[in-house]
N, CA, C, O and the ligand as a Tripos MOL2 file, in Angstrom:
@<TRIPOS>MOLECULE
protein
  293   291    74     0     0
PROTEIN
NO_CHARGES

@<TRIPOS>ATOM
      1 N         148.8550  146.5130  117.4070 N.3       1 MET1
      2 CA        148.6580  145.4010  118.3560 C.3       1 MET1
      3 C         149.8510  145.2880  119.2930 C.2       1 MET1
      4 O         150.9970  145.4090  118.8590 O.2       1 MET1
      5 N         149.5940  145.0600  120.5520 N.am      2 LEU2
      6 CA        150.6550  144.9480  121.5210 C.3       2 LEU2
      7 C         151.4140  143.6190  121.3630 C.2       2 LEU2
      8 O         150.8500  142.5920  120.9840 O.2       2 LEU2
      9 N         152.6920  143.6870  121.6630 N.am      3 THR3
     10 CA        153.4840  142.4580  121.7310 C.3       3 THR3
     11 C         153.5010  141.9680  123.1820 C.2       3 THR3
     12 O         153.0650  142.6800  124.0860 O.2       3 THR3
     13 N         154.0000  140.7630  123.3980 N.am      4 CYS4
     14 CA        154.1000  140.2240  124.7410 C.3       4 CYS4
     15 C         155.0300  141.1130  125.6080 C.2       4 CYS4
     16 O         154.8010  141.2780  126.8060 O.2       4 CYS4
     17 N         156.0570  141.6670  124.9890 N.am      5 LYS5
     18 CA        156.9340  142.5460  125.7540 C.3       5 LYS5
     19 C         156.2050  143.8260  126.1790 C.2       5 LYS5
     20 O         156.3690  144.2940  127.3060 O.2       5 LYS5
     21 N         155.4080  144.3810  125.2790 N.am      6 ASP6
     22 CA        154.6090  145.5660  125.6240 C.3       6 ASP6
     23 C         153.7130  145.2840  126.7950 C.2       6 ASP6
     24 O         153.5780  146.1060  127.7010 O.2       6 ASP6
     25 N         153.0930  144.1080  126.7790 N.am      7 VAL7
     26 CA        152.1810  143.7500  127.8690 C.3       7 VAL7
     27 C         152.9270  143.6200  129.1800 C.2       7 VAL7
     28 O         152.4530  144.0950  130.2120 O.2       7 VAL7
     29 N         154.0810  142.9880  129.1540 N.am      8 SER8
     30 CA        154.7980  142.8450  130.4240 C.3       8 SER8
     31 C         155.3040  144.2080  130.8970 C.2       8 SER8
     32 O         155.3440  144.4620  132.1010 O.2       8 SER8
     33 N         155.6910  145.0910  129.9690 N.am      9 ASP9
     34 CA        156.0870  146.4360  130.3450 C.3       9 ASP9
     35 C         154.9300  147.2280  130.9340 C.2       9 ASP9
     36 O         155.1160  148.0210  131.8580 O.2       9 ASP9
     37 N         153.7600  147.0140  130.4050 N.am     10 MET10
     38 CA        152.5750  147.7850  130.8110 C.3      10 MET10
     39 C         151.9120  147.2440  132.0480 C.2      10 MET10
     40 O         151.1200  147.9430  132.6780 O.2      10 MET10
     41 N         152.2220  145.9890  132.4210 N.am     11 ALA11
     42 CA        151.4030  145.3010  133.3800 C.3      11 ALA11
     43 C         151.2280  146.0610  134.7160 C.2      11 ALA11
     44 O         150.1190  146.1400  135.2460 O.2      11 ALA11
     45 N         152.3230  146.6130  135.2460 N.am     12 SER12
     46 CA        152.1820  147.2810  136.5150 C.3      12 SER12
     47 C         151.4060  148.6040  136.3570 C.2      12 SER12
     48 O         150.6170  148.9670  137.2300 O.2      12 SER12
     49 N         151.6300  149.3160  135.2500 N.am     13 ASP13
     50 CA        150.8430  150.5090  134.9840 C.3      13 ASP13
     51 C         149.3660  150.1670  134.8840 C.2      13 ASP13
     52 O         148.4970  150.8910  135.3710 O.2      13 ASP13
     53 N         149.1180  149.0530  134.2450 N.am     14 TYR14
     54 CA        147.7290  148.6560  134.0130 C.3      14 TYR14
     55 C         147.0350  148.4190  135.3370 C.2      14 TYR14
     56 O         145.8620  148.7580  135.4940 O.2      14 TYR14
     57 N         147.7430  147.8410  136.2890 N.am     15 MET15
     58 CA        147.1180  147.5620  137.5970 C.3      15 MET15
     59 C         147.0130  148.8170  138.4360 C.2      15 MET15
     60 O         146.0490  148.9870  139.1820 O.2      15 MET15
     61 N         147.9990  149.7020  138.3220 N.am     16 ASP16
     62 CA        148.0440  150.8500  139.2180 C.3      16 ASP16
     63 C         147.4920  152.1250  138.5590 C.2      16 ASP16
     64 O         147.2200  153.1140  139.2390 O.2      16 ASP16
     65 N         147.3320  152.0890  137.2420 N.am     17 GLY17
     66 CA        146.9370  153.2970  136.5130 C.3      17 GLY17
     67 C         148.0520  154.2890  136.5050 C.2      17 GLY17
     68 O         149.0500  154.0330  137.1780 O.2      17 GLY17
     69 N         147.9860  155.4160  135.8020 N.am     18 PRO18
     70 CA        146.8750  155.7380  134.9060 C.3      18 PRO18
     71 C         147.0740  155.0940  133.5280 C.2      18 PRO18
     72 O         148.1890  155.0420  133.0100 O.2      18 PRO18
     73 N         146.0110  154.6220  132.9650 N.am     19 THR19
     74 CA        146.0240  154.1280  131.6080 C.3      19 THR19
     75 C         144.8570  154.7300  130.8610 C.2      19 THR19
     76 O         143.8680  155.1460  131.4630 O.2      19 THR19
     77 N         144.9730  154.7750  129.5680 N.am     20 THR20
     78 CA        143.8830  155.2790  128.7510 C.3      20 THR20
     79 C         142.9480  154.1240  128.4100 C.2      20 THR20
     80 O         143.3000  152.9520  128.5450 O.2      20 THR20
     81 N         141.7560  154.4860  127.9670 N.am     21 LEU21
     82 CA        140.8070  153.4420  127.5320 C.3      21 LEU21
     83 C         141.3890  152.5960  126.4300 C.2      21 LEU21
     84 O         141.2100  151.3790  126.4070 O.2      21 LEU21
     85 N         142.0970  153.2480  125.5020 N.am     22 LEU22
     86 CA        142.6800  152.5170  124.3930 C.3      22 LEU22
     87 C         143.7680  151.5540  124.8730 C.2      22 LEU22
     88 O         143.8550  150.4220  124.3990 O.2      22 LEU22
     89 N         144.5830  152.0060  125.8030 N.am     23 GLN23
     90 CA        145.6090  151.1090  126.3810 C.3      23 GLN23
     91 C         144.9700  149.9020  127.0560 C.2      23 GLN23
     92 O         145.4330  148.7710  126.9030 O.2      23 GLN23
     93 N         143.8880  150.1610  127.8100 N.am     24 ARG24
     94 CA        143.2550  149.0270  128.4960 C.3      24 ARG24
     95 C         142.6250  148.0970  127.4790 C.2      24 ARG24
     96 O         142.6690  146.8780  127.6480 O.2      24 ARG24
     97 N         142.0470  148.6400  126.4400 N.am     25 ALA25
     98 CA        141.4390  147.8270  125.3950 C.3      25 ALA25
     99 C         142.4830  146.9510  124.7160 C.2      25 ALA25
    100 O         142.2750  145.7530  124.5260 O.2      25 ALA25
    101 N         143.5900  147.5490  124.3590 N.am     26 ASN26
    102 CA        144.6590  146.8070  123.6780 C.3      26 ASN26
    103 C         145.2290  145.7260  124.5990 C.2      26 ASN26
    104 O         145.5290  144.6100  124.1760 O.2      26 ASN26
    105 N         145.3670  146.1020  125.8760 N.am     27 PHE27
    106 CA        145.9030  145.1660  126.8630 C.3      27 PHE27
    107 C         144.9510  143.9610  126.9980 C.2      27 PHE27
    108 O         145.3750  142.8060  126.9820 O.2      27 PHE27
    109 N         143.6800  144.2670  127.1290 N.am     28 ARG28
    110 CA        142.7010  143.1890  127.2750 C.3      28 ARG28
    111 C         142.6370  142.3020  126.0450 C.2      28 ARG28
    112 O         142.5340  141.0800  126.1530 O.2      28 ARG28
    113 N         142.6990  142.9260  124.8740 N.am     29 LEU29
    114 CA        142.6790  142.1650  123.6500 C.3      29 LEU29
    115 C         143.8780  141.2010  123.5840 C.2      29 LEU29
    116 O         143.7450  140.0470  123.1770 O.2      29 LEU29
    117 N         145.0290  141.6970  123.9880 N.am     30 HIS30
    118 CA        146.1750  140.8350  123.9680 C.3      30 HIS30
    119 C         146.0030  139.6660  124.9480 C.2      30 HIS30
    120 O         146.3130  138.5190  124.6260 O.2      30 HIS30
    121 N         145.5130  139.9740  126.1230 N.am     31 LEU31
    122 CA        145.2830  138.9040  127.1190 C.3      31 LEU31
    123 C         144.2740  137.8750  126.6160 C.2      31 LEU31
    124 O         144.3930  136.6810  126.8930 O.2      31 LEU31
    125 N         143.2870  138.3530  125.8790 N.am     32 LEU32
    126 CA        142.2970  137.4110  125.3660 C.3      32 LEU32
    127 C         142.9160  136.4320  124.3580 C.2      32 LEU32
    128 O         142.5230  135.2690  124.2630 O.2      32 LEU32
    129 N         143.8870  136.9430  123.6210 N.am     33 MET33
    130 CA        144.4600  136.1110  122.5490 C.3      33 MET33
    131 C         145.6750  135.3390  122.9700 C.2      33 MET33
    132 O         146.0480  134.3680  122.3130 O.2      33 MET33
    133 N         146.3140  135.7510  124.0640 N.am     34 CYS34
    134 CA        147.6260  135.2090  124.3900 C.3      34 CYS34
    135 C         147.5810  134.5570  125.7950 C.2      34 CYS34
    136 O         147.5600  135.2280  126.8270 O.2      34 CYS34
    137 N         147.5680  133.2460  125.7670 N.am     35 VAL35
    138 CA        147.4790  132.5060  127.0570 C.3      35 VAL35
    139 C         148.7040  132.7460  127.9250 C.2      35 VAL35
    140 O         148.6020  132.7480  129.1520 O.2      35 VAL35
    141 N         149.8560  132.9480  127.3050 N.am     36 LEU36
    142 CA        151.0690  133.1700  128.0770 C.3      36 LEU36
    143 C         150.9710  134.4560  128.8920 C.2      36 LEU36
    144 O         151.3250  134.4780  130.0710 O.2      36 LEU36
    145 N         150.4980  135.5090  128.2740 N.am     37 CYS37
    146 CA        150.3850  136.7620  128.9840 C.3      37 CYS37
    147 C         149.2650  136.7270  130.0160 C.2      37 CYS37
    148 O         149.3540  137.3530  131.0720 O.2      37 CYS37
    149 N         148.2130  135.9860  129.6950 N.am     38 ARG38
    150 CA        147.1400  135.8280  130.6580 C.3      38 ARG38
    151 C         147.6710  135.1500  131.9220 C.2      38 ARG38
    152 O         147.3700  135.5610  133.0430 O.2      38 ARG38
    153 N         148.4530  134.1200  131.7140 N.am     39 ARG39
    154 CA        149.0560  133.3990  132.8230 C.3      39 ARG39
    155 C         150.0090  134.3120  133.5890 C.2      39 ARG39
    156 O         149.9810  134.3750  134.8190 O.2      39 ARG39
    157 N         150.8470  135.0140  132.8410 N.am     40 TYR40
    158 CA        151.8200  135.9260  133.4290 C.3      40 TYR40
    159 C         151.1310  136.9830  134.2740 C.2      40 TYR40
    160 O         151.5320  137.2660  135.4030 O.2      40 TYR40
    161 N         150.0770  137.5620  133.6940 N.am     41 PHE41
    162 CA        149.4050  138.6520  134.3950 C.3      41 PHE41
    163 C         148.6680  138.1620  135.6270 C.2      41 PHE41
    164 O         148.5830  138.8660  136.6340 O.2      41 PHE41
    165 N         148.1350  136.9490  135.5400 N.am     42 ARG42
    166 CA        147.4630  136.3660  136.7290 C.3      42 ARG42
    167 C         148.4720  136.1910  137.8490 C.2      42 ARG42
    168 O         148.2010  136.5150  139.0060 O.2      42 ARG42
    169 N         149.6470  135.6700  137.4890 N.am     43 GLN43
    170 CA        150.7110  135.4780  138.4900 C.3      43 GLN43
    171 C         151.1000  136.8170  139.1350 C.2      43 GLN43
    172 O         151.2500  136.9280  140.3520 O.2      43 GLN43
    173 N         151.2560  137.8210  138.2730 N.am     44 LEU44
    174 CA        151.6710  139.1440  138.7220 C.3      44 LEU44
    175 C         150.6220  139.7020  139.6820 C.2      44 LEU44
    176 O         150.9440  140.2960  140.7110 O.2      44 LEU44
    177 N         149.3730  139.4950  139.3170 N.am     45 LYS45
    178 CA        148.2900  140.0030  140.1140 C.3      45 LYS45
    179 C         148.2660  139.3100  141.4840 C.2      45 LYS45
    180 O         148.0630  139.9540  142.5120 O.2      45 LYS45
    181 N         148.4730  138.0120  141.4790 N.am     46 LEU46
    182 CA        148.5210  137.2740  142.7350 C.3      46 LEU46
    183 C         149.6910  137.7710  143.5730 C.2      46 LEU46
    184 O         149.5550  138.0040  144.7740 O.2      46 LEU46
    185 N         150.8390  137.9290  142.9260 N.am     47 ALA47
    186 CA        152.0550  138.3180  143.6210 C.3      47 ALA47
    187 C         151.9410  139.7170  144.2330 C.2      47 ALA47
    188 O         152.5010  139.9830  145.2960 O.2      47 ALA47
    189 N         151.2220  140.5940  143.5630 N.am     48 SER48
    190 CA        151.1630  141.9600  144.0410 C.3      48 SER48
    191 C         149.9920  142.2030  144.9600 C.2      48 SER48
    192 O         149.8020  143.3130  145.4590 O.2      48 SER48
    193 N         149.1970  141.1560  145.1880 N.am     49 GLY49
    194 CA        148.1530  141.2370  146.1800 C.3      49 GLY49
    195 C         147.0080  142.1720  145.8290 C.2      49 GLY49
    196 O         146.4140  142.7880  146.7140 O.2      49 GLY49
    197 N         146.6990  142.2820  144.5600 N.am     50 VAL50
    198 CA        145.5820  143.1300  144.1520 C.3      50 VAL50
    199 C         144.3580  142.3010  143.7460 C.2      50 VAL50
    200 O         143.5100  142.7510  142.9760 O.2      50 VAL50
    201 N         144.2920  141.0980  144.2770 N.am     51 MET51
    202 CA        143.1290  140.2540  143.9900 C.3      51 MET51
    203 C         141.8500  141.0060  144.2290 C.2      51 MET51
    204 O         141.6790  141.6630  145.2560 O.2      51 MET51
    205 N         140.9710  140.9070  143.2950 N.am     52 GLY52
    206 CA        139.6600  141.5420  143.4840 C.3      52 GLY52
    207 C         139.5770  142.9620  143.0130 C.2      52 GLY52
    208 O         138.4870  143.4890  142.7890 O.2      52 GLY52
    209 N         140.7420  143.5990  142.8580 N.am     53 LYS53
    210 CA        140.7210  144.9700  142.3670 C.3      53 LYS53
    211 C         140.4040  144.9980  140.8760 C.2      53 LYS53
    212 O         139.7950  145.9340  140.3560 O.2      53 LYS53
    213 N         140.8300  143.9620  140.2310 N.am     54 PHE54
    214 CA        140.7320  143.9570  138.7750 C.3      54 PHE54
    215 C         140.3830  142.5450  138.3020 C.2      54 PHE54
    216 O         141.0740  141.5980  138.6750 O.2      54 PHE54
    217 N         139.3730  142.3780  137.5240 N.am     55 GLU55
    218 CA        138.9800  141.0710  137.0180 C.3      55 GLU55
    219 C         139.6340  140.8340  135.6600 C.2      55 GLU55
    220 O         139.5560  141.6700  134.7590 O.2      55 GLU55
    221 N         140.2680  139.6990  135.5370 N.am     56 LEU56
    222 CA        140.7920  139.3060  134.2170 C.3      56 LEU56
    223 C         139.6460  138.8810  133.3140 C.2      56 LEU56
    224 O         138.6280  138.3590  133.7680 O.2      56 LEU56
    225 N         139.8400  139.1180  132.0280 N.am     57 PRO57
    226 CA        138.8640  138.5620  131.1200 C.3      57 PRO57
    227 C         138.9720  137.0480  131.0820 C.2      57 PRO57
    228 O         139.9080  136.5100  130.4930 O.2      57 PRO57
    229 N         138.0510  136.3740  131.6860 N.am     58 ALA58
    230 CA        138.1770  134.9220  131.8260 C.3      58 ALA58
    231 C         137.9240  134.2170  130.5140 C.2      58 ALA58
    232 O         138.6110  133.2490  130.1870 O.2      58 ALA58
    233 N         136.9590  134.6820  129.7680 N.am     59 GLU59
    234 CA        136.5940  134.0430  128.4970 C.3      59 GLU59
    235 C         136.4880  135.1060  127.4190 C.2      59 GLU59
    236 O         136.0800  136.2380  127.6820 O.2      59 GLU59
    237 N         136.8560  134.7330  126.2120 N.am     60 PRO60
    238 CA        136.5600  135.6510  125.1310 C.3      60 PRO60
    239 C         135.0720  135.9050  125.0750 C.2      60 PRO60
    240 O         134.2740  134.9950  125.3010 O.2      60 PRO60
    241 N         134.6910  137.1370  124.7740 N.am     61 GLY61
    242 CA        133.2680  137.3990  124.6150 C.3      61 GLY61
    243 C         132.6230  138.0070  125.8310 C.2      61 GLY61
    244 O         131.3990  138.1330  125.8770 O.2      61 GLY61
    245 N         133.4270  138.4000  126.8460 N.am     62 ASP62
    246 CA        132.7630  139.1110  127.9360 C.3      62 ASP62
    247 C         132.3210  140.4960  127.4460 C.2      62 ASP62
    248 O         132.8940  141.0400  126.5020 O.2      62 ASP62
    249 N         131.3400  141.0330  128.0680 N.am     63 GLU63
    250 CA        130.6390  142.1700  127.4930 C.3      63 GLU63
    251 C         131.5010  143.4080  127.3380 C.2      63 GLU63
    252 O         131.4120  144.1060  126.3280 O.2      63 GLU63
    253 N         132.3170  143.6800  128.3070 N.am     64 GLU64
    254 CA        133.1450  144.8780  128.2350 C.3      64 GLU64
    255 C         134.0960  144.7730  127.0580 C.2      64 GLU64
    256 O         134.2700  145.7270  126.3000 O.2      64 GLU64
    257 N         134.7160  143.5970  126.9080 N.am     65 THR65
    258 CA        135.6640  143.4280  125.8320 C.3      65 THR65
    259 C         134.9680  143.5000  124.4640 C.2      65 THR65
    260 O         135.4950  144.0930  123.5220 O.2      65 THR65
    261 N         133.8120  142.9080  124.3690 N.am     66 ASP66
    262 CA        133.0320  143.0000  123.1270 C.3      66 ASP66
    263 C         132.7940  144.4640  122.7610 C.2      66 ASP66
    264 O         132.9480  144.8700  121.6090 O.2      66 ASP66
    265 N         132.4160  145.2360  123.7660 N.am     67 ALA67
    266 CA        132.1350  146.6410  123.5040 C.3      67 ALA67
    267 C         133.3850  147.3670  123.0430 C.2      67 ALA67
    268 O         133.3290  148.1840  122.1230 O.2      67 ALA67
    269 N         134.4990  147.0780  123.6680 N.am     68 LEU68
    270 CA        135.7560  147.7140  123.2820 C.3      68 LEU68
    271 C         136.1660  147.3050  121.8930 C.2      68 LEU68
    272 O         136.5880  148.1400  121.0930 O.2      68 LEU68
    273 N         136.0440  146.0060  121.5910 N.am     69 VAL69
    274 CA        136.4130  145.5160  120.2710 C.3      69 VAL69
    275 C         135.5710  146.1910  119.1970 C.2      69 VAL69
    276 O         136.0910  146.5710  118.1480 O.2      69 VAL69
    277 N         134.2900  146.3400  119.4500 N.am     70 SER70
    278 CA        133.4330  146.9360  118.4230 C.3      70 SER70
    279 C         133.7800  148.4070  118.2170 C.2      70 SER70
    280 O         133.6180  148.9330  117.1170 O.2      70 SER70
    281 N         134.2650  149.0840  119.2850 N.am     71 LYS71
    282 CA        134.7330  150.4630  119.1240 C.3      71 LYS71
    283 C         136.0110  150.5340  118.2870 C.2      71 LYS71
    284 O         136.1920  151.4460  117.4800 O.2      71 LYS71
    285 N         136.8680  149.5780  118.4910 N.am     72 LEU72
    286 CA        138.1460  149.6080  117.8140 C.3      72 LEU72
    287 C         138.0150  149.2520  116.3370 C.2      72 LEU72
    288 O         138.8210  149.6960  115.5200 O.2      72 LEU72
    289 N         137.0230  148.4670  115.9960 N.am     73 ASN73
    290 CA        136.9000  148.0200  114.6050 C.3      73 ASN73
    291 C         136.2640  149.0590  113.7060 C.2      73 ASN73
    292 O         136.0980  148.8210  112.5090 O.2      73 ASN73
    293 ZN        151.4220  137.7720  124.9470 Zn       74 ZN74
@<TRIPOS>BOND
     1     1     2 1
     2     2     3 1
     3     3     4 2
     4     3     5 am
     5     5     6 1
     6     6     7 1
     7     7     8 2
     8     7     9 am
     9     9    10 1
    10    10    11 1
    11    11    12 2
    12    11    13 am
    13    13    14 1
    14    14    15 1
    15    15    16 2
    16    15    17 am
    17    17    18 1
    18    18    19 1
    19    19    20 2
    20    19    21 am
    21    21    22 1
    22    22    23 1
    23    23    24 2
    24    23    25 am
    25    25    26 1
    26    26    27 1
    27    27    28 2
    28    27    29 am
    29    29    30 1
    30    30    31 1
    31    31    32 2
    32    31    33 am
    33    33    34 1
    34    34    35 1
    35    35    36 2
    36    35    37 am
    37    37    38 1
    38    38    39 1
    39    39    40 2
    40    39    41 am
    41    41    42 1
    42    42    43 1
    43    43    44 2
    44    43    45 am
    45    45    46 1
    46    46    47 1
    47    47    48 2
    48    47    49 am
    49    49    50 1
    50    50    51 1
    51    51    52 2
    52    51    53 am
    53    53    54 1
    54    54    55 1
    55    55    56 2
    56    55    57 am
    57    57    58 1
    58    58    59 1
    59    59    60 2
    60    59    61 am
    61    61    62 1
    62    62    63 1
    63    63    64 2
    64    63    65 am
    65    65    66 1
    66    66    67 1
    67    67    68 2
    68    67    69 am
    69    69    70 1
    70    70    71 1
    71    71    72 2
    72    71    73 am
    73    73    74 1
    74    74    75 1
    75    75    76 2
    76    75    77 am
    77    77    78 1
    78    78    79 1
    79    79    80 2
    80    79    81 am
    81    81    82 1
    82    82    83 1
    83    83    84 2
    84    83    85 am
    85    85    86 1
    86    86    87 1
    87    87    88 2
    88    87    89 am
    89    89    90 1
    90    90    91 1
    91    91    92 2
    92    91    93 am
    93    93    94 1
    94    94    95 1
    95    95    96 2
    96    95    97 am
    97    97    98 1
    98    98    99 1
    99    99   100 2
   100    99   101 am
   101   101   102 1
   102   102   103 1
   103   103   104 2
   104   103   105 am
   105   105   106 1
   106   106   107 1
   107   107   108 2
   108   107   109 am
   109   109   110 1
   110   110   111 1
   111   111   112 2
   112   111   113 am
   113   113   114 1
   114   114   115 1
   115   115   116 2
   116   115   117 am
   117   117   118 1
   118   118   119 1
   119   119   120 2
   120   119   121 am
   121   121   122 1
   122   122   123 1
   123   123   124 2
   124   123   125 am
   125   125   126 1
   126   126   127 1
   127   127   128 2
   128   127   129 am
   129   129   130 1
   130   130   131 1
   131   131   132 2
   132   131   133 am
   133   133   134 1
   134   134   135 1
   135   135   136 2
   136   135   137 am
   137   137   138 1
   138   138   139 1
   139   139   140 2
   140   139   141 am
   141   141   142 1
   142   142   143 1
   143   143   144 2
   144   143   145 am
   145   145   146 1
   146   146   147 1
   147   147   148 2
   148   147   149 am
   149   149   150 1
   150   150   151 1
   151   151   152 2
   152   151   153 am
   153   153   154 1
   154   154   155 1
   155   155   156 2
   156   155   157 am
   157   157   158 1
   158   158   159 1
   159   159   160 2
   160   159   161 am
   161   161   162 1
   162   162   163 1
   163   163   164 2
   164   163   165 am
   165   165   166 1
   166   166   167 1
   167   167   168 2
   168   167   169 am
   169   169   170 1
   170   170   171 1
   171   171   172 2
   172   171   173 am
   173   173   174 1
   174   174   175 1
   175   175   176 2
   176   175   177 am
   177   177   178 1
   178   178   179 1
   179   179   180 2
   180   179   181 am
   181   181   182 1
   182   182   183 1
   183   183   184 2
   184   183   185 am
   185   185   186 1
   186   186   187 1
   187   187   188 2
   188   187   189 am
   189   189   190 1
   190   190   191 1
   191   191   192 2
   192   191   193 am
   193   193   194 1
   194   194   195 1
   195   195   196 2
   196   195   197 am
   197   197   198 1
   198   198   199 1
   199   199   200 2
   200   199   201 am
   201   201   202 1
   202   202   203 1
   203   203   204 2
   204   203   205 am
   205   205   206 1
   206   206   207 1
   207   207   208 2
   208   207   209 am
   209   209   210 1
   210   210   211 1
   211   211   212 2
   212   211   213 am
   213   213   214 1
   214   214   215 1
   215   215   216 2
   216   215   217 am
   217   217   218 1
   218   218   219 1
   219   219   220 2
   220   219   221 am
   221   221   222 1
   222   222   223 1
   223   223   224 2
   224   223   225 am
   225   225   226 1
   226   226   227 1
   227   227   228 2
   228   227   229 am
   229   229   230 1
   230   230   231 1
   231   231   232 2
   232   231   233 am
   233   233   234 1
   234   234   235 1
   235   235   236 2
   236   235   237 am
   237   237   238 1
   238   238   239 1
   239   239   240 2
   240   239   241 am
   241   241   242 1
   242   242   243 1
   243   243   244 2
   244   243   245 am
   245   245   246 1
   246   246   247 1
   247   247   248 2
   248   247   249 am
   249   249   250 1
   250   250   251 1
   251   251   252 2
   252   251   253 am
   253   253   254 1
   254   254   255 1
   255   255   256 2
   256   255   257 am
   257   257   258 1
   258   258   259 1
   259   259   260 2
   260   259   261 am
   261   261   262 1
   262   262   263 1
   263   263   264 2
   264   263   265 am
   265   265   266 1
   266   266   267 1
   267   267   268 2
   268   267   269 am
   269   269   270 1
   270   270   271 1
   271   271   272 2
   272   271   273 am
   273   273   274 1
   274   274   275 1
   275   275   276 2
   276   275   277 am
   277   277   278 1
   278   278   279 1
   279   279   280 2
   280   279   281 am
   281   281   282 1
   282   282   283 1
   283   283   284 2
   284   283   285 am
   285   285   286 1
   286   286   287 1
   287   287   288 2
   288   287   289 am
   289   289   290 1
   290   290   291 1
   291   291   292 2
@<TRIPOS>SUBSTRUCTURE
     1 MET1         2 RESIDUE 1 A MET
     2 LEU2         6 RESIDUE 1 A LEU
     3 THR3        10 RESIDUE 1 A THR
     4 CYS4        14 RESIDUE 1 A CYS
     5 LYS5        18 RESIDUE 1 A LYS
     6 ASP6        22 RESIDUE 1 A ASP
     7 VAL7        26 RESIDUE 1 A VAL
     8 SER8        30 RESIDUE 1 A SER
     9 ASP9        34 RESIDUE 1 A ASP
    10 MET10       38 RESIDUE 1 A MET
    11 ALA11       42 RESIDUE 1 A ALA
    12 SER12       46 RESIDUE 1 A SER
    13 ASP13       50 RESIDUE 1 A ASP
    14 TYR14       54 RESIDUE 1 A TYR
    15 MET15       58 RESIDUE 1 A MET
    16 ASP16       62 RESIDUE 1 A ASP
    17 GLY17       66 RESIDUE 1 A GLY
    18 PRO18       70 RESIDUE 1 A PRO
    19 THR19       74 RESIDUE 1 A THR
    20 THR20       78 RESIDUE 1 A THR
    21 LEU21       82 RESIDUE 1 A LEU
    22 LEU22       86 RESIDUE 1 A LEU
    23 GLN23       90 RESIDUE 1 A GLN
    24 ARG24       94 RESIDUE 1 A ARG
    25 ALA25       98 RESIDUE 1 A ALA
    26 ASN26      102 RESIDUE 1 A ASN
    27 PHE27      106 RESIDUE 1 A PHE
    28 ARG28      110 RESIDUE 1 A ARG
    29 LEU29      114 RESIDUE 1 A LEU
    30 HIS30      118 RESIDUE 1 A HIS
    31 LEU31      122 RESIDUE 1 A LEU
    32 LEU32      126 RESIDUE 1 A LEU
    33 MET33      130 RESIDUE 1 A MET
    34 CYS34      134 RESIDUE 1 A CYS
    35 VAL35      138 RESIDUE 1 A VAL
    36 LEU36      142 RESIDUE 1 A LEU
    37 CYS37      146 RESIDUE 1 A CYS
    38 ARG38      150 RESIDUE 1 A ARG
    39 ARG39      154 RESIDUE 1 A ARG
    40 TYR40      158 RESIDUE 1 A TYR
    41 PHE41      162 RESIDUE 1 A PHE
    42 ARG42      166 RESIDUE 1 A ARG
    43 GLN43      170 RESIDUE 1 A GLN
    44 LEU44      174 RESIDUE 1 A LEU
    45 LYS45      178 RESIDUE 1 A LYS
    46 LEU46      182 RESIDUE 1 A LEU
    47 ALA47      186 RESIDUE 1 A ALA
    48 SER48      190 RESIDUE 1 A SER
    49 GLY49      194 RESIDUE 1 A GLY
    50 VAL50      198 RESIDUE 1 A VAL
    51 MET51      202 RESIDUE 1 A MET
    52 GLY52      206 RESIDUE 1 A GLY
    53 LYS53      210 RESIDUE 1 A LYS
    54 PHE54      214 RESIDUE 1 A PHE
    55 GLU55      218 RESIDUE 1 A GLU
    56 LEU56      222 RESIDUE 1 A LEU
    57 PRO57      226 RESIDUE 1 A PRO
    58 ALA58      230 RESIDUE 1 A ALA
    59 GLU59      234 RESIDUE 1 A GLU
    60 PRO60      238 RESIDUE 1 A PRO
    61 GLY61      242 RESIDUE 1 A GLY
    62 ASP62      246 RESIDUE 1 A ASP
    63 GLU63      250 RESIDUE 1 A GLU
    64 GLU64      254 RESIDUE 1 A GLU
    65 THR65      258 RESIDUE 1 A THR
    66 ASP66      262 RESIDUE 1 A ASP
    67 ALA67      266 RESIDUE 1 A ALA
    68 LEU68      270 RESIDUE 1 A LEU
    69 VAL69      274 RESIDUE 1 A VAL
    70 SER70      278 RESIDUE 1 A SER
    71 LYS71      282 RESIDUE 1 A LYS
    72 LEU72      286 RESIDUE 1 A LEU
    73 ASN73      290 RESIDUE 1 A ASN
    74 ZN74       293 GROUP 0 **** ****
């Protein structure tokens, strides 16, 4: 499981790529569980002007995340 530090280290890679499916899954899982990182990442996204390029998981249980979680389990 990623730590908050891992997420902040990965954040720019995550937006710019390249990342693996597993990295993206772990990243999304952390964001789903950690409001601090969700807030941080939203700020980062706003600051870097990539609005619309990437949708944050707004609520737990969105379909893509469910699919990823079921693969990981
Ligand atoms: Zn976190």
